[in-house]
C-alpha positions as CSV (number, residue, x, y, z in Angstrom):
1,X,-18.7,-13.1,16.7
2,X,-16.9,-16.0,14.9
3,X,-14.6,-18.0,17.0
4,X,-11.4,-19.2,15.3
5,X,-8.4,-21.7,15.6
6,X,-5.4,-20.3,13.7
7,X,-3.2,-22.9,11.9
8,X,0.5,-22.3,10.7
9,X,2.7,-24.6,8.8
10,X,6.3,-23.9,9.6
11,X,8.4,-25.1,6.6
12,X,11.7,-23.9,8.2
13,X,12.5,-21.5,5.3
14,X,10.7,-18.3,6.7
15,X,12.6,-16.2,9.2
16,X,9.4,-14.2,9.9
17,X,7.2,-17.1,10.5
18,X,6.4,-16.2,14.2
19,X,5.7,-12.6,13.2
20,X,3.4,-13.7,10.4
21,X,1.5,-15.9,12.9
22,X,1.0,-12.8,15.2
23,X,-0.1,-10.7,12.3
24,X,-2.6,-13.4,11.4
25,X,-4.1,-13.0,14.9
26,X,-4.2,-9.2,14.4
27,X,-5.9,-9.8,11.0
28,X,-8.6,-12.0,12.6
29,X,-9.2,-9.5,15.4
30,X,-9.5,-6.7,12.7
31,X,-12.3,-8.9,11.1
32,X,-14.1,-9.2,14.4
33,X,-13.0,-12.7,14.9
34,X,-12.1,-14.1,18.4
35,X,-8.9,-16.2,18.2
36,X,-9.4,-19.2,20.6
37,X,-6.1,-21.1,20.0
38,X,-3.1,-21.6,17.7
39,X,-1.8,-24.9,16.2
40,X,1.6,-24.9,14.5
41,X,3.1,-27.9,12.7
42,X,6.8,-28.1,11.6
43,X,7.0,-30.0,8.3
44,X,9.3,-29.9,5.2
45,X,6.5,-29.5,2.8
46,X,2.7,-29.2,2.6
47,X,0.8,-32.4,2.2
48,X,-1.4,-33.1,-0.9
49,X,-4.6,-33.8,0.8
50,X,-5.0,-31.5,3.8
51,X,-1.8,-29.1,3.6
52,X,-1.0,-30.2,7.2
53,X,-0.4,-33.9,8.1
54,X,-3.4,-36.2,8.8
55,X,-2.4,-36.6,12.4
56,X,-2.5,-32.8,12.8
57,X,-5.9,-32.7,11.1
58,X,-7.2,-35.1,13.8
59,X,-5.6,-32.9,16.6
60,X,-7.2,-29.8,15.0
61,X,-10.6,-31.5,15.1
62,X,-10.2,-32.2,18.8
63,X,-9.3,-28.5,19.3
64,X,-12.4,-27.4,17.4
65,X,-14.7,-29.6,19.6
66,X,-12.8,-28.4,22.8
67,X,-13.3,-24.7,22.0
68,X,-16.5,-25.0,20.2
69,X,-14.8,-23.1,17.3
70,X,-16.8,-22.3,14.1
71,X,-13.9,-21.3,11.7
72,X,-10.4,-22.4,11.0
73,X,-7.8,-19.8,9.6
74,X,-4.6,-21.0,7.8
75,X,-1.7,-18.7,7.6
76,X,-1.0,-19.6,4.0
77,X,-3.0,-19.5,0.8
78,X,-4.9,-22.8,0.5
79,X,-5.7,-24.5,-2.9
80,X,-9.3,-25.4,-3.7
81,X,-8.7,-29.0,-3.1
82,X,-7.3,-28.4,0.3
83,X,-10.2,-26.2,1.4
84,X,-12.7,-28.9,0.2
85,X,-10.8,-31.7,1.9
86,X,-10.4,-29.9,5.2
87,X,-14.0,-28.7,5.4
88,X,-15.2,-32.2,4.7
89,X,-13.0,-33.7,7.4
90,X,-13.4,-30.8,10.0
91,X,-17.1,-30.1,9.3
92,X,-16.4,-26.4,9.8
93,X,-15.6,-23.4,7.6
94,X,-12.0,-23.1,6.5
95,X,-10.4,-19.9,5.2
96,X,-6.8,-18.7,4.6
97,X,-4.8,-15.5,5.2
98,X,-5.7,-14.1,1.8
99,X,-9.4,-14.2,2.5
100,X,-8.9,-12.4,5.8
101,X,-6.9,-9.5,4.1
102,X,-9.5,-9.4,1.3
103,X,-12.3,-9.1,3.9
104,X,-10.5,-6.3,5.7
105,X,-9.9,-4.4,2.4
106,X,-13.7,-4.9,1.6
107,X,-14.6,-3.5,4.9
108,X,-12.4,-0.5,4.6
109,X,-13.0,0.4,1.0
110,X,-15.0,3.7,0.6
111,X,-14.4,5.1,-2.8
112,X,-15.6,3.6,-6.0
113,X,-12.0,2.8,-7.2
114,X,-11.1,1.0,-3.9
115,X,-14.3,-0.9,-4.0
116,X,-13.7,-2.1,-7.6
117,X,-10.2,-3.1,-6.8
118,X,-11.1,-5.1,-3.8
119,X,-14.1,-6.8,-5.6
120,X,-11.7,-7.6,-8.5
121,X,-9.3,-9.2,-6.2
122,X,-11.9,-11.2,-4.5
123,X,-13.3,-12.4,-7.8
124,X,-9.9,-13.4,-9.1
125,X,-9.3,-15.4,-5.8
126,X,-12.7,-17.1,-6.1
127,X,-12.5,-18.2,-9.7
128,X,-10.5,-21.4,-9.1
129,X,-12.1,-22.1,-5.8
130,X,-15.7,-22.3,-7.1
131,X,-15.2,-26.1,-7.3
132,X,-16.5,-27.7,-4.1
133,X,-17.7,-24.6,-2.4
134,X,-21.2,-26.1,-2.2
135,X,-22.2,-29.6,-2.8
136,X,-25.2,-28.3,-4.7
137,X,-23.1,-27.0,-7.4
138,X,-22.7,-30.3,-9.0
139,X,-26.4,-30.6,-9.9
140,X,-27.5,-30.1,-13.5
141,X,-30.1,-27.5,-14.7
142,X,-32.6,-28.1,-17.6
143,X,-35.7,-26.3,-18.7
144,X,-38.4,-26.1,-21.1
145,X,-37.3,-25.9,-24.6
146,X,-33.7,-27.0,-23.8
147,X,-31.8,-29.7,-25.5
148,X,-30.0,-32.2,-23.3
149,X,-29.3,-31.9,-19.5
150,X,-28.1,-28.4,-19.8
151,X,-25.2,-26.6,-18.3
152,X,-23.9,-27.6,-15.0
153,X,-24.3,-25.0,-12.2
154,X,-20.5,-25.1,-11.6
155,X,-19.9,-24.0,-15.2
156,X,-22.5,-21.4,-15.1
157,X,-21.1,-19.9,-11.9
158,X,-17.6,-19.8,-13.4
159,X,-19.0,-18.2,-16.6
160,X,-20.8,-15.5,-14.5
161,X,-17.7,-14.9,-12.5
162,X,-15.4,-14.6,-15.6
163,X,-18.0,-12.0,-16.9
164,X,-17.9,-10.1,-13.7
165,X,-14.1,-10.0,-13.8
166,X,-14.2,-8.7,-17.3
167,X,-16.6,-5.9,-16.4
168,X,-14.7,-5.0,-13.3
169,X,-11.4,-4.7,-15.0
170,X,-13.1,-2.5,-17.8
171,X,-14.7,-0.2,-15.1
172,X,-11.5,-0.1,-13.3
173,X,-9.5,0.7,-16.5
174,X,-11.8,3.7,-17.1
175,X,-11.1,5.1,-13.6
176,X,-7.3,4.3,-13.9
177,X,-7.4,6.4,-17.2
178,X,-8.9,9.4,-15.2
179,X,-6.2,9.0,-12.5
180,X,-3.4,8.8,-15.0
181,X,-4.6,12.0,-16.9
182,X,-4.7,13.8,-13.5
183,X,-1.3,12.6,-12.7
184,X,0.1,13.7,-16.2
185,X,-1.3,17.1,-15.6
186,X,0.6,17.2,-12.3
187,X,3.8,16.1,-14.1
188,X,3.4,18.7,-16.8
189,X,3.0,21.5,-14.2
190,X,6.3,20.6,-12.7
191,X,4.7,20.4,-9.3
192,X,6.7,17.9,-7.0
193,X,5.0,14.8,-5.7
194,X,5.9,13.1,-2.4
195,X,4.4,9.7,-1.8
196,X,4.0,8.1,1.6
197,X,4.7,4.4,1.7
198,X,5.0,2.0,4.6
199,X,3.9,-1.1,6.5
200,X,0.3,-1.1,7.5
201,X,-0.3,0.8,10.8
202,X,3.1,2.6,10.6
203,X,1.4,6.0,11.0
204,X,1.3,7.1,7.4
205,X,-2.1,9.1,7.6
206,X,-0.8,10.6,10.9
207,X,2.3,11.8,9.4
208,X,0.3,13.3,6.5
209,X,-1.9,15.1,9.0
210,X,1.1,16.4,11.0
211,X,2.6,17.8,7.7
212,X,-0.8,19.4,6.8
213,X,-0.8,21.1,10.2
214,X,2.5,22.8,9.2
215,X,1.5,24.1,5.7
216,X,0.8,27.7,5.0
217,X,-2.0,26.4,2.5
218,X,-5.4,27.5,3.8
219,X,-7.0,24.1,3.2
220,X,-6.1,21.8,6.2
221,X,-8.7,19.2,6.0
222,X,-7.2,16.2,7.9
223,X,-7.3,12.6,6.7
224,X,-8.7,9.6,8.6
225,X,-6.1,8.1,10.9
226,X,-6.6,5.3,13.4
227,X,-4.6,2.7,15.2
228,X,-5.7,-0.3,13.1
229,X,-4.6,-2.5,10.2
230,X,-5.4,-1.0,6.7
231,X,-7.2,2.0,8.3
232,X,-7.3,3.7,4.9
233,X,-7.2,2.3,1.4
234,X,-8.1,5.4,-0.6
235,X,-5.3,7.5,-2.2
236,X,-5.4,10.9,-0.7
237,X,-3.5,14.0,-2.0
238,X,-3.0,17.3,-0.4
239,X,-1.2,20.5,-1.6
240,X,1.6,21.4,0.9
241,X,2.8,25.1,0.7
242,X,6.0,26.0,2.5
243,X,7.0,29.5,3.7
244,X,9.9,29.6,1.0
245,X,7.3,29.5,-1.9
246,X,8.2,26.0,-2.5
247,X,5.3,23.5,-2.5
248,X,4.5,19.8,-3.2
249,X,1.7,17.4,-3.5
250,X,1.6,14.8,-0.6
251,X,0.0,11.5,-1.4
252,X,-1.0,8.8,1.0
253,X,-1.2,5.1,-0.3
254,X,-2.4,1.8,0.9
255,X,-0.3,0.1,3.6
256,X,1.8,-3.0,2.9
257,X,1.9,-6.3,4.9
258,X,3.9,-9.6,4.5
259,X,2.2,-12.1,2.1
260,X,0.2,-9.4,0.6
261,X,-2.0,-11.4,-1.8
262,X,-0.7,-11.2,-5.4
263,X,-4.4,-10.4,-6.8
264,X,-4.6,-7.6,-4.4
265,X,-1.3,-6.1,-5.6
266,X,-2.5,-6.5,-9.1
267,X,-5.8,-4.9,-8.5
268,X,-4.2,-2.0,-6.6
269,X,-1.5,-1.4,-9.2
270,X,-3.2,1.8,-10.4
271,X,-3.1,3.2,-6.8
272,X,0.5,2.0,-6.3
273,X,1.5,3.9,-9.5
274,X,1.2,7.0,-7.5
275,X,4.4,5.9,-5.8
276,X,6.0,5.1,-9.1
277,X,5.4,8.5,-10.4
278,X,6.6,10.3,-7.2
279,X,9.6,12.7,-7.0
280,X,10.2,11.5,-3.5
281,X,9.1,8.7,-1.3
282,X,8.6,8.9,2.5
283,X,9.0,5.4,3.9
284,X,7.1,5.6,7.2
285,X,8.4,3.2,9.9
286,X,6.8,2.2,13.2
287,X,9.9,2.5,15.3
288,X,8.2,1.1,18.4
289,X,7.6,-2.2,16.7
290,X,10.6,-4.4,17.7
291,X,10.4,-6.0,14.2
292,X,10.6,-2.7,12.3
293,X,13.6,-3.9,10.3
294,X,11.6,-6.9,9.0
295,X,8.8,-4.6,8.1
296,X,11.1,-2.3,6.3
297,X,12.2,-5.3,4.1
298,X,8.6,-6.4,3.5
299,X,7.8,-2.8,2.2
300,X,11.0,-2.7,0.1
301,X,10.1,-6.1,-1.5
302,X,6.6,-4.8,-2.6
303,X,8.2,-1.5,-3.9
304,X,10.5,-3.7,-5.9
305,X,7.7,-5.8,-7.2
306,X,5.8,-2.7,-8.5
307,X,9.0,-1.4,-10.3
308,X,10.1,1.2,-8.0
309,X,13.7,2.3,-8.6
310,X,15.8,5.5,-8.9
311,X,13.4,7.4,-6.6
312,X,15.0,9.1,-3.5
313,X,13.7,7.8,-0.2
314,X,13.6,9.4,3.1
315,X,13.2,6.8,6.0
316,X,10.9,8.4,8.5
317,X,11.2,6.6,11.9
318,X,7.8,7.4,13.5
319,X,6.3,6.7,17.0
320,X,9.4,7.7,19.0
321,X,6.9,9.1,21.6
322,X,6.6,5.3,22.7
323,X,10.3,4.8,23.1
324,X,12.5,5.5,26.1
325,X,15.7,5.2,23.9
326,X,16.1,5.8,20.2
327,X,17.7,2.8,18.2
328,X,20.9,3.2,16.3
329,X,20.1,3.8,12.7
330,X,22.6,3.3,9.8
331,X,20.4,4.2,6.9
332,X,21.3,7.5,5.3
333,X,18.5,10.0,4.7
334,X,16.7,9.0,8.0
335,X,14.8,11.0,10.6
336,X,13.2,10.2,13.9
337,X,9.7,11.9,14.4
338,X,6.5,11.6,16.4
339,X,3.4,12.4,14.3
340,X,1.3,12.2,17.5
341,X,3.5,14.7,19.5
342,X,4.6,16.8,16.6
343,X,8.2,16.0,17.3
344,X,10.6,17.0,14.3
345,X,7.8,17.3,11.8
346,X,9.3,20.8,10.9
347,X,12.7,19.1,10.4
348,X,11.1,16.5,8.2
349,X,9.4,19.2,6.0
350,X,12.8,20.9,5.8
351,X,14.4,17.7,4.7
352,X,11.7,17.2,2.1
353,X,12.2,20.7,0.8
354,X,15.9,20.2,0.5
355,X,15.5,16.9,-1.3
356,X,12.9,18.3,-3.7
357,X,14.4,21.6,-4.4
358,X,18.2,20.9,-4.6
359,X,20.1,23.9,-5.9
360,X,22.3,23.9,-9.1
361,X,25.0,26.6,-9.8
362,X,24.3,28.0,-13.2
363,X,25.2,30.8,-15.5
364,X,22.3,32.3,-17.5
365,X,21.7,35.1,-20.2
366,X,18.2,36.6,-19.9
367,X,17.1,38.9,-22.6
368,X,16.1,42.5,-21.4
369,X,12.6,41.9,-22.8
370,X,12.3,39.0,-20.3
371,X,13.1,40.9,-17.2
372,X,10.0,39.3,-15.5
373,X,12.1,36.0,-15.5
374,X,14.9,37.9,-13.8
375,X,12.4,39.0,-11.2
376,X,11.1,35.5,-10.6
377,X,14.7,34.2,-10.1
378,X,15.5,37.0,-7.7
379,X,12.4,36.2,-5.6
380,X,12.9,32.4,-5.5
381,X,16.6,31.8,-6.0
382,X,20.0,32.7,-4.8
383,X,21.6,35.4,-7.1
384,X,25.4,35.4,-6.8
385,X,26.3,38.0,-9.5
386,X,24.5,40.2,-12.0
387,X,25.9,41.9,-15.0
388,X,24.1,44.0,-17.6
389,X,25.7,43.5,-21.0
390,X,24.6,44.3,-24.6
391,X,23.1,40.8,-25.1
392,X,21.1,40.7,-21.9
393,X,21.3,40.2,-18.2
394,X,24.1,37.9,-17.3
395,X,23.2,35.9,-14.1
396,X,25.2,33.7,-11.9
397,X,22.9,31.9,-9.6
398,X,22.0,28.9,-7.6
399,X,18.6,27.6,-8.7
400,X,16.4,24.5,-7.9
401,X,15.9,21.9,-10.6
402,X,12.2,23.3,-11.0
403,X,13.6,26.6,-12.2
404,X,16.5,24.8,-14.0
405,X,13.8,23.0,-16.2
406,X,11.5,26.0,-16.4
407,X,14.3,28.4,-17.6
408,X,16.8,26.0,-19.1
409,X,16.7,27.7,-22.6
410,X,18.5,30.7,-21.0
411,X,21.5,28.6,-19.6
412,X,24.8,29.8,-20.8
């Protein structure tokens, strides 16, 4: 097990600084790293040489010797020169928050798409950081039949990495096209989609399993759920059948976290597009976390970054089984649930159904030859009035937007 000293630079402009430091410790633990100590410096701006001040570097060196640590982890993304200077001065491996998150994603990735996405994010991160990674990279290569000293190892590694990135993007693009084709088929079939979004470890997979248990659909295979950061990265979709003949596709997506690496957001854009195409978003919240409001804001920031707008959201305040008293919630379209104890999951499903299948009052004229349409409406909608006239069946009804779009040419 690696033993780490955590380092944070408090610039005084991040109200969530203490929380991000606590998250850094949890990220390290998730990577099987033992956290020995934490060092924080308050400063107006990072220094050019070491990110933190020179005096703090000396203090950090003493902490390393005291605890016999073998890795230093910074809470911010470091530049290549910062990493190089710190490693030379401290004589120890130095990594940053981004590397930790990428490492967790690499461990959790199971499907080909997730593996490609993580590998692409890692390669994009590594490209500007090849410099100074190993002192041996500065040596020059030459061989029989070559002219001149040859290509520097550093440039060769950069070229290989660029080639790898190009290939990863191409392979990922092919998989993305398959996913988009599947999504387009779902859209044309008029089947509603509900996407789960939320902070990592808020209970998204547990909510999904709880809803699956309430479905009338015969396929009830649960998804993997565990109390850990980024437990699942794969996009999982299940068909949820309801007793009133309404159904929807429920999709789980990757969890969010503050300071989610930009390269990772870019690499997972295809996965996050599942949220963009959803009819409804369930924003899952860990109500037992005292900082849940800050986590809500972090999730909303990422949703905004990927272009989510004008999609209705239900705020699902999960894990109420861990609370003695429920907090006061001012957000509209909210519900308290416990996925673990199956509390109010039935009410959540009813809320989803009402949101997805809102009724519209309409007047329709259905030709007698299309009496099967009238039968379909009678079975799945609320018929208020029916009159049989010369030009067809005149119907006054309340129908869902599904049937509104399906039979809109018969609207009067």
